N, C-alpha and C positions, 0 to 999 in steps of 0.2 A: 628486485623481488622474489623470494624464495617462492616457489611453483607448492600449489597447496592442493591440486586435482591433478587427475590425469591420470595416466596407466601406471598402478601400483609399481613398484620395484620388483624386480625376481630377486630370491636369495638361492642360496646353495640348497642340495639336500641336506647337509648337516645341519645348517641353521636352520630349516624349517622343522627337521626333527625335533630340534632342542626346544624349539619355540612349542612345540606341540605336546612336546613333553612336560616341560616345564610352567606352562599357561592354560592349555588347552584342556587338560583332561581334568582338572577338576570345575570345571564352569558347571555351577548349578542350574537347574532349570526353573525358569519362570513359574511353571505350575508348580514349585514345592511353595510358593508363597502364601497357600492356602488351602485347605483340605477340599479334596477331587467331589465335585457333584456331578452327577448322573450326565450323560452325552445325549439328553434327551429333548433340545431345542428343535423347536419347529418353527416352520411359517406362522407368524403371528395373525391371528385372528382380527377379522379389521382392515386389513390393508388392501385397500382398494385400486391400487396402483397395478397390480395383475400383470407385473414382469414388463412394464412399462416404464419403471423410472430406473435410470441409470445415472451412474456417476462416477468420478476420477480423482486422485488426488496424487499427484508422484511426489518423491521418490517413492514412497513405501509406508506403511503405517508405523512401523517400527523405529523408534528414534533414539532408543537409547543403545548403548554397546559397552560390555564391560572391558577391563584393562585387558583382558586376553584378546577380546573381540577387536579392541583398535589395534593392537600389536599386530595381530594375525593380519588383519587388512592391511596395513604399513609394509609387512613383508610379503604376502602372500597374495594380495590382491582379493581375499575374502571378504565378505559382507556381513551381519547378521541376517537372519532369515525375515523377511518381510520387511525388509527396508530398502528395496529397491526395484520389487517387484511391480509396481504399479508406472516406471517410468516406460518403460520399451512401448508398452501400449498406448500412453499418452503421445511419444513421440512419434510413434507408427501412424498418427492421424494424417501428417503432413502428406505424406507417400498414399495413405489410403484414403481419404477423403472422396475423390472424385467417382469411386466406385463403393461409396457407403449405401447401404440399405437400413431398413429398418432390421430386417433380420441379422446382420453382421453387427449391428450394434456393440454387441459383447466382447468384440476383438479389441475396441477400443475404450471400452467403461465396464465400470464393475455394475453386478447386477446390484440395486438398492433397494431391493423388496426387503420388508421387514425378514427379522428372524435368520433362523441358519439351519436348511434342511438335515437332516441327520446324518446321512451320507457325505455333508461337508462340515461335519464338526473336526475341529483341528486339536482344540482342548476347552476344557469348563474348568474354572476354579470358583469356587466361594469364599471370599473373603470375610464375608460374614454369613451367619445363617439364614440372614434375610435377602441375600443377592447373589446372582451368578453371571458371570463376566464368559461369554462363548465367543471363542474366536474361530473364523471360517479360515480352512484351509488355503484358498486363494490370496487373501490378502491381510488375512489377521486381524481385520476389523475387529474392536471388541462391541460384543452385542449385549448390553448390559439390562437384567430383568431383574427387577426388586419386587420383593412382597410387601416393603414399606416404603414411605417416600425416605426416610433416613437412609435404608438400606440403598436404594436406587440412586440417591447422591452420593454415597459413600463409594460405592462400587464405581460411580463415573471419575471421583476423584484418585481411586485405586488405579484404574486404568491409565489413568493421565500419568500416574508415577509409573506405569510399565513403560509407556512410549513417551514421555516429555519430561522425565523427573530432571536432567540438565539443563534443557533449554529452558523448563519453566524457573528454575535458578538464575539463569543469568537475567531472565527479563525480570524478574524483581529485583535483581541488582541495577540494572539499566533505569528502571523506573524511580528507585530511590537513589541513582547518582552516586550509586558507591561500587561500581562495576571493576573500578582498576584494583581495589585491594582484594576482589574475588577472584580475578581471571589474570591480574595481569596488568602492566604499565604499558603494552603497547600504545603506541599513537593512535591507532584504529580503536581501541580502547576507551581512552580518553576523548576521543572524538564523540563516542556513543555517549558516555555520561554528560558530554557539555552539551548535545543536542538536546537530549531530552529532560533531564533534570530541571534546567532552567524554565523549561514549559509547565513544570507543574512540581514547584519546589514545596513540600510538604514536612511538619512536624509530625513526631507520631500522633499529637490530639488530632491536626487536621485529620491523619484517616480515621482516627476513631469517630469524631465529628461524623464524617462521611457514612461509616457504619449504621451510626445510631439515627441520622435523617432519612438511611431507608428504613429502618426498623420500627421507627416511630410516626414518619410523614405519609406512608404507603399503606395503611390499614393493615388487613389480615394478610395481603399481598405482599407488604413489606415484612412483616414479620416472616412469613413462611419463606422470602428470598434469602431474608439471612439465617435463617436453620438451614436450608438447603446449602447454601455456602459454605456454613460452618460443616455440614457431614462431607462437605467434597474436600475441604482441607483436611479433614480428618481420614479422608481416604488417602490421600495423600502422603500424609505421614504416617499412617500405618505401614505403606509400601517404603517408603523411606527407610523405617526403624528394619524392617524384614528386610529388605536387600543389603543393607550396610550389616546387620548381623549374619546373613545369608554371604556376603560376598560378592554378591551379583548386582549391585550398584554400579553407575555409570564411570566407566576409568576414567574421564577429566577429571574426576576428584582427586584421584591419586596424581596425577600428570602438573596439576595446579597446586598440590602439595595441602590440599585439604585432609586427607587421608594416608596415613601408611601403608604400603603394599605389603609390608611384612606381615606387621602387629596386628593392622587395620585400624592402628588407634585415629583418633581423628573424628570429625563430626560433619555431616550435613545438617545444617539448622532448620530447626522445625518450620514449618510455614504457617502463616498466621491471616486472619483475616484484613488486616492492612496491608500484606503482600497483595491481593487480589486487588486491591485499590491501586496500587503502584504498579502490577502487570496493565490495568484498566488503560490506567493513565498514558502507557508505551501504544496501546492499542489504538485506542480513542484518540490520541493524538495523530499517528501515523496514517488513521485512514479514514476518521470520521471528522475532522475538522473543517474550517471553512473559514474566509476571510484572513485578515491581517495583511501585513505588507503595506501600511497607509503609509508608512515613512519613505519608503523608497516610491510609492506612487508620488505620494509630494514633491520629491527629489525629480523626478522626470516631468513633473508639471512645469516645477520651476524653469527647468532646463528648456522646455517649449516657449514660456513666457519670455525667457531671455533673449532667445532666438527670435521670435515673430511679435513680440509684443504681447500683452495682460490679454485681450480679448482674441487676437487671432492664435497667438499659442495655445489658448484654452482650448480653441475649435479643434486647434490639431491634434492636441493630448486625446478630445474625446473620443475624435476619430481614429486613434490607436487604441483607447482603452476600450472600445465595444461594450458596452454596458448590458444593449439590448440591440445586438443587430438584426436586423429584420431579414438576413440570409441564414442565419445559423440553425444548425439542425437542433430539432426541440423532441422532447420523450412526448410529451402531451402534444399533438400535434394537429387537434382539432379545433384549435382556435381559442379555447377558453384559456384566460388571463387570471393570473394572480401575483397581483402587484406586490413588488418587496423591493427595498434596497436600492432602488432607482435613483437617479440624480433629481433631487428637489429644485423645484423652480425657483424658489428665492433663499438660495443656501446659506446656512448661518453658523456660525460657531467654527468656522474651519480655523486651525492652529497650524498655519504652515510657515516651516524653519525659513531664518534668515541666511541670506546665500552662505554658505563654508562653513554654518555654524553646527552641524551635526556631525557627533560623534558615536559610536556606538558603546554600550555600556562595558566596562571591562568586566567579565566573567572569571578569568583566572587568576589568582595570586599566588605569591610566596612560594613559587615554584624552588625545589630543590633537586640535586642529582639528576636524573635521565630526564626529568621533567621541564629542565630549564631549557627554554626556547630555543635560544640560538647556542651554539659553539660544539665542541667536539664530542661534549656530554649529554647532547641532546639526543634523548631516545637511544644511547647506548645499550649495548647489549652485555651482559654479564653472565655466560652460560653456568649452569650450575653443574657440577660434576654427577651425571645420573648414572645409578647401576646402568650394567652393560643391558639386562632385558628390557630397560626403558629407552635405549639409545633409539630405536625406529620411531619414537615419537617425540624426540627431542627436538625445541623450537617449532612444535606443532600452533603455536599462537603468538609465533614473532611479529606476525602481520596483524594480530588482534582477533578476538573471535568473528569479527565480523566488521567490514567496511560500513562507515557512517551512512555514505552514499545509498546503501539497499536499504536502509531504513530512513531514506527522506521523506518527508511528509507529501512532496511534490510527485511523488513515484505514481506509475501507473495502477489505475485502483480500478478494475472491474468491467465485465461488460453483460448484456443481459439484450436477448431475442424472445418474444412473446409474440404468439399469433392467435387471435381468437377463433373458437371451434366454427364460426360461420365461414372460414377461409381454410380449414384443415380437411383432410379425406377423411378422419374418422369423427369429425364433429365437436370435437373437444380442443379446449386448448390446448396449444403445446410450447413451452418453453424449454430455453437454451439457454443457460445463466450461470454466473459462479463471480466468486472475488477472484480479483486479479492482485495477487499478494506476495509477488513476487516469488523467488525460488531459493528455499535454504534447504539445508540438510540437519536436522529434519525440519518439516515444513513448519512454519507457526502455527497453524492449525493442525489438527486431527481429528478423524471420523470416527463416530460412534454413533452407536442407536441405544437411546435410554426407553423402556418402558417399566412404566410403576404407576403408582397412584398417582391421579392427574396428569402425568406424563407420557408422552408417545412421539418420539422422532427420530429421524436419523438424518445424520448431515455433518457438517463440520463445526467445531468450537475452537477460537483462541485457545491454546494449551495456558493453564493457570488460570484461566474465567470460564472454564467448560460444565458449569453446573448446568446449562441447558445448551443443545442445539443451537447456535445462532444462524445459520443458513442451512437448509436441508427439507425435509419433507416431512407430514405427517401422515393421519391415516389415509387422507382423502383430499392433501393439499400439499403444496411444494412453496418456497417462498425463497429467495435470495437479494442481493444487495449490491447496488456499487456507491462508489463514494461519492457524495453531491455537490460538497465546495462550496455550498451559500455562504452568505456573510453572517456569520456567528462570531466575529472577533472584532473588535474594535482597538483604534489607539488613541489614547489621551495625552494630552499636553498638560500635565501637571505643573502649575507655577510655582518653584524654589521660593523659600523664605529661609529666615534665620529667627531663630527663639529671642533673640535679643534687638530683632528690628531692625539690623542692620542690612545693608545689602547683600543678597545670597551669592554664595560662588555658583561658578556652573556645576561643581562637583558635592553644591549641597545636600545634605538627606533629612531635610524636613522640605514640607509641600504646604501648601494650601488646601484645603478640604472644608468647603462651605464657610469660609470666613475664616477659619481657624489656623494656625500654624501647628502641623502636627508632625511627630517624626515618621519615617519611613521604617520597616520593620526587616532589621536582615537576617537572610536567610543564608544560612552557612553548610557547606558538605567540606570535610577535611579528609583528603585521600592520601593514603602511602600506599607504598607494594614493594613488594622484592622478587627477583629472578626465582622462577621455577622451571621445571624440567618442560612445561608446555611455551613457557613464555620467558625468552632469556633477557628482558628489557629489564637493564639494571634498576637498583633502587632508588626511588624518586619518590617526590609528594608535592602537591599543591594544596590549595585551597579555592574552592568555587564559591562565590557569592553572588547573591542576588537580591536587591531592594524589592520588598513588595510593600505597594501603597494599596489604598482602597480602590484604585482603580487599575489594579494589576501589578505585574512585574515590571521595573524598567526596564526598556531595553536600549532608548538613546538618550543622549544629552544634546539639548541645543539650545538656541535664543529665539525668542519671537518676538518681534518689534523690539529687541533690544533686551529683552527679560530673560533670564534664564529658565528655563523648564527641561524637567525630564519625559521624555517620550514613555507612555506604558501600552503594555499589551493586555488587554482583558476579553476571556471569551467566555461564553455563558456556561459551559459545561465544566468550569473549574470549580473546585469545591464539590463536583459531583460527577465524579471520575465513574464511578458504578452504579448509579442512578436509573441508567437502563436496564438494569437487569430485569425490571418489573415487565418491562417490554417482551425481552426476550421467554421469561415465564410465561405470559400469557399465550406466545406463537408455539410454545412446546405444547399447551394445555388442548385435549381434543375438545373439551367442554365449553371452551372459551371460542377458539377459531370456528365457526361453522361456515363462515361465507366469506365472501370479498370484502362486506362492511365491517365486520368482526374484526378481519385481517388489519385493517386501515388502522382500527382503534387502539389494535396492541401495537402496530409500528408507530403510532402517535406517541407511544410512552416513551419511546427512545429517543434521548436529548441529542445524540450526535447525530452530525449531519449524513442522512443517505437516504438513496432512492431504494424503495422497498418494492420488490414485485411479485405479484402472486399468481397461481393457476391451480384451478381445481376443474371438475369436469365440465363445468357449466360457464365459468366466465375467467378471464384474465384481470387482473387489477393493478395500481399502482399508487403509492403514497410515499410523498417526499416528508424525511421525519426532521427533527432537529429544534432543540430549544432558540427558534430567532426572536431576538430581542425587538420591541416594540421600541423604536426609537423616538427623542425627541421630534417634533415637527422640523421639517425642512434643515436637518443635519445630513450631511451629504457623506454616507457612510464608508465612500471610497478616500477618505483624507483625514487626516488627523483632527479628534475634536478637542476642544479647549474644555479643560475638566472643570466645570463648572454647574451647578445643579441642574438649571435651564436645560442643560445639553445632556443629562445623563440620559440612561434606558428609564422607560416609565417604570414606577414602583420599586426604583432600583434600591437594595439591600445589601449593601458591601459587606456585611458581617459574615452573612450565608452566601452572597454572590448569588442573588435572585434577584428577579424582574418580571416583569409582564412579558409573555411570549405571544406571539401570532397564534390564533387560536387554529383548531382543526381546519374549516374551510377554507382558510389563506394559504395553507399548504397546497402544492400542486398535487392534484389527485386524481384518479379516473379509474371508470370501472367498465368494462365491456368495450374498449377502444379498439378499432381493427388490429390493430398491432402496434407494440410497443419497441423501441430500443434505448438502447442507454452504454453509451461509453466515457461517462463522466463529463456527458456535454451538458448545455443549458436543460433545464427541466419545462419552461412554458414561456408563453408569452408572459411580459411583463416582472417576470421573476428574474432579477439584474444577476448579471455574472461578478462573481467576488473578485475577480482579477481579470488580467490581460489572457487571450487567447482564445476567446469564443465567438469566431467571425463564420466568415461566409464557407472556409475551409475548417472540418473538424475531422478528427478520427471515426465521429460516430456516421459520419456521411458512407465509409464503407459499409455501415450496417444497414444504415435507413434504405439506401439504395437496393441492396439484395432483396431485404426482407419485403420492399414496397414493390419489387418486381415479381416474388413468390407470391406474394396476397392480390395482386392484380390476375396471376394466373390460374390461384385456387388451387386446392388438392394438397395442400404442404402437408408435410409430414414430420416425424421426428428426425429423418433422415435428411431430407432436403434443407430443414432448417437447419440441421449441424453442418451440413456442406457450405451453407452460405456463412457462416462463423468459421468456419475451417479456411474458407478462403480468403475471407478479409483478414485472417490472422498470418497471412502470407504476403499479401499487398504491401507495397510500398505506397503510402498517400500521396507522395509528391507525383508519384508516376502515373498514376489512377486520377488525380485531381486538376494537378497542376502542370504536367507536361503537357497538355494539348494547347494550353494558353502559350507557355513557352514556345513551343513548337509552332506557334501560329504567327507569334512576333518573329522569330528566326526565318521561317519561309514566306516570309513579306516580301523577300527580294530572292534572287536567285542567289544560293550558297557556292560562289567559285574555289574559295580553298580545298583541296582535295580531302584534306585531315580533320577539316570541319563537316566538310558533307559526310564521312565515314562516320564522323562522332554521331550527327544528327541523325543518319540512317539507321545506327543501333539503337539509338532510344527510341524512334520509330516502331522498330520492330518489337522491342520489349513494350512499348505501351500496348502496341495489336494484340499482345500476347498476353497481356494481362497486367505487366506491371510487377510481375512476383519477383519474391526472394525466394525461390525454391530450387531443390535440387535437381539434377538431370534424371535420376535413379535413387530410390531409398540407398542412404549410403557412401553415394558418389562424391559428398563433398563439394559438388561442383554447382554453381547456379547454371540455369539453364541460359542465362542470359549476363554472364558476368561481368564483361564489359562494358553494358549500358549502365548495370549497379553500382559498376566503379564509377564511372562518369557522373552520376548523379550523386553519388556520396561526395565527390571532390567537388561537383559545382556547386552544389546548395549554397554552403555558405559563400563561395565568392561570388556569387550571382546575386545573394539579398544585400551583401554588403556593397556592391556596384550599384544596386538598385536603389537602395536607400540612404546611403551614406551620403554622397554627394549634396542630395537635397536637405538633409536633415542635419548635416553637419556633424563633427566627432562626438561631441559632449551629447546633443540629443539621441544621436543613435545608440551611444554606449549607455544613457540612461533609459532606453527603450526595452534594451537586450539587458539588462539587469534585470527589469520587470518580468521579461519574456525571452527564454533562450531561444537562439535563432533555429536550433536544431534540434531533432532529438530521434534520430534514427536509430536501428537497432546497435550499429558499430559506434556510436557516437559517444563514446567514453565521456565526454565533459558535460552531457545533460543530466538532466534529474535522477534518473535512474541510473547510474554509471554504466560500466560494462557489463556486457552477459546478463543484462537484467529482464529480457525478455519484450515488457511493456516499451513502445515506443509510438511516436506521434502524436502524444497527447499534447505537449508544449513545443510551438513552435510558430514561426513567422507565416504558416501556410496561408490564414486568410488575408495578411499584408500583400503578400505577392498575389494573389489572385484578384483581389480588388483593383489593387494597381496596374497589372497588365490588361484587366479588362476594360478600365478606363485608359491605359495606352492607347486600345484597339478600338476603342469608339463602342463598346459592347454596353449592353444594360447593367447598371449598378445600383443595388438599394444600399442605401447608407453608406456613402464612396468615403475614402480617405479625403480628407480636407484639401490635398494637395495630389497632385500627380506628380510621382518620382522618377520614375524610371525614365531614363533619358530625358528628364523635366517637360515631360508629357510628348515629347516627341518622339514619333515609331522609328524613325532611323537611327537618333540617339541611342535609344534603347536597345534596338537591335545591335548595334556597335557594341554597347555596354556589354550584352548577354554572349555574343559572339566572341569576344576579348575573354571572357573569365572561363568561356567553354574550351575554351585553347589553351587557357592556362591549366585545365582541371584535364583536360584530354594529353596532357604533357608527364603527367603525375604518375608516377609508377605503382604498383600494387601495393610496394612496401612503403611509399609516403603515405597513401592513402590510409593502410590499415597497417600502422607500426609496430603493433605487436603487443603484448603484455606478459605477463605472469604464466598465462593459458596458451598464448596462441604465437608462432611466429611471425616476423613481419611477413604483409602480404598476403596472408593467409584468411581470404575474404571470408568464408563460410565460418570459421573459427572465430572471427573477429565479430561476427553477428549472433553465433551459437549461445545458447542457453547452459549457463554452468550453476547448478545449484550450490551457492555458498554454505561451507560447511561451517555449522556452530559448533560441531564437535569432533570425535575424531573419524569420523567415516566421510568420506567424500566420494563422489559420483561422477562418470564420462559426461563429456558435453553433448548436448543432444542440438538437433536442427532447431533455428529459430522459429517461435510461433507467438504471434501478439493475441494471447489468449488469456482466459483465468485460467490460476492456478488450480483452485479445485471447479468443477462445474457438472452440473447437472442437466441431464435431459430426461424430462417428462412430460406424459400424457394420461390422465386419470381418465378411464374408461368410464367411471362411475361415482356415487357420492352417496354420502350416509343418508338413510331416510329420514325424513324430518321426524324429532321426537314426538 
């Protein structure tokens, strides 16, 4: 695989001179986009954080690069201004957190105060007379101030164009399922459109219907939201036109063949409101979904029943499914219960497939050219003859614009730590929180400040849907979110039929709906591509096809009781991708959000599954959002459901995909709890997990244990809470939470083998030192306990298999592993996040191992596994299995444990873990130390609040 990041190549002086003379000299300034406004921006009145709000978003604000800047980066290693100036501060927290104080916060974070002091202004432009965009010298963040509502939103769109034009264009094409014609036919690009389009296939009429739904059903706020969205789109398009005419548009448009570098012929297509829906479907699907996967759950249940019999197999399966594990970490920990999506007492309507009958629905058809799945022409390259001046960027996208694994919906998704004022040194709540959205260049989100009629906020928005700040701070409050993952997606088994009454085939395209045999709707996308300078993938094409029913999209075919069925996936937010805009509008409105309760009401208007957190000077609060469907009585949401009216969601209207949703009070919510943590763990008692992996050990424990200790000691500060987060961010969950039990088993008898004794001693020393994956000193690129870390990385998959596979058997072990990956260490490239993604330890068999070993050791276990697996329950046999696998792990070389990739040589442990910003364009960034930490992060403590009106 071609290397896409790392140290830029050196060039000769002559080449550098030619590049500068031919490309860099005519580069226009971004400030030429509009008439200059006087540099008079000041701190905004009403900012009540008083210097105690901070934030950070690496690598930098500027995500656009002209052709000249891309080529200069490829040859000289230079980067555009403000494209990388937050990366070092973000990275340096790893080595600096132990000495962090409140006074040193600015060394690692931005000042998130409103406005820009006059002596810190870098530029001011006014793309319309009623708005100014002021950028500060340190970060280049746009501070948008509008005299009118339209002007404010126009400015937001214009600034988004300045900072993320190319990225927004990529994501509207990913959402629409036509990325390959736009960016090239690389296999990764094919994978991206095949990953997202089947989840949200829409016609243009579908997009328009969603826009009209918001405009006409949400009253004045709905009307205003669509006016704001149109103003935002108008701002993007204004910058699009000006940058094209001025020749300072992103250079990727040239390299992908959309614009000629000499004549400027070509087009950047206008953005529309329907593009907003397409982008929202990508963002919401990636970070705000929940549930689904019921077909795989059914397959693992059936595998358990085949091994143990129906009754015992079901008991075993439920013990691994852990819907409501009593030992799991919770966000609402005061005992308040919010029953939802649990196991019914008398289940009915389940539609389990017949053994061996399940086949995935084919998505891709009619492949030609380089799209042919097999053979010498598969993904073949056919480089174009590029002008010499473009040669440095030749093949830049041969591996695609992005690895699909980087946008896997199961990737890590944010954390939050909040402590109430009664436990802080200053008497006000403190929050350290942010979304963990992966690492991209540019970032998927962008920082901005919006000040205008009815809007006052600073924070981040996903580019392309940034009419409002989605996570950030207001005048006297801040808010953030983590992905909640609760069950809002169900699988239905629709009975297939033939219009003439004959027996249907398994691939039939008619199904029974409320007694009638009705046709499925064919959704298609025909894509063709040709090579460009950036992507030399040879010409090819294919057709994507999805069958849409009133119960959602067909994902699998099977038989149930001998009858052919299609399994469909239906989520509550389908056809409602942008409805959440109303909630975000409220969060930005200082006249609406005045306290914790009004914040919760705003969050309740957000249809996607998120955990929302809030802090002002008086209280901290929490609310879980999402359009949770009210299911029919005794329907099991963990398994496929028979598609009959009696089993549908209550008040289900398939035309608009609406239903009855659980009311506000039934969503987990809390105000004033002593502290809150979230790292995508379960929310509260009774609120059942939507998938596997929410057991006795969860990465949320890394936060909960530390914050609980801080609260018990009292006097929490912004620095101490940040230190707790930062320490958890470099801690190996397995070492902290599971190694004690593993060592207890190993030490239950003397270890006589010298090699094993040394290995165990190294693991013990690492555990005693904190189980960290951390450099000896900043820049050393060597961990303090490299051998122990390597041992754990090599041992974990071996010990899990040795512990469980003999008892479960190959089929059931594989079925459970398909539902929940065994490992997600930082270097586990096979995990949901892929390699170099930062987020780690979200999904794995940590809870299974923990319970099983405690059962072997005879310790107390609440909610135990149905059987004891390690050594078949015998301590000596379990110990033998663990020692045998530890010996195998110890024999593995660094090169075997860390085999290397396009970024790292084999055996480079630090590099294997390292965070690498995945380049969406022509600018790359160096690898930085691994951190399991939010991408965008706030540290806030408001000392005061607005006076009551």
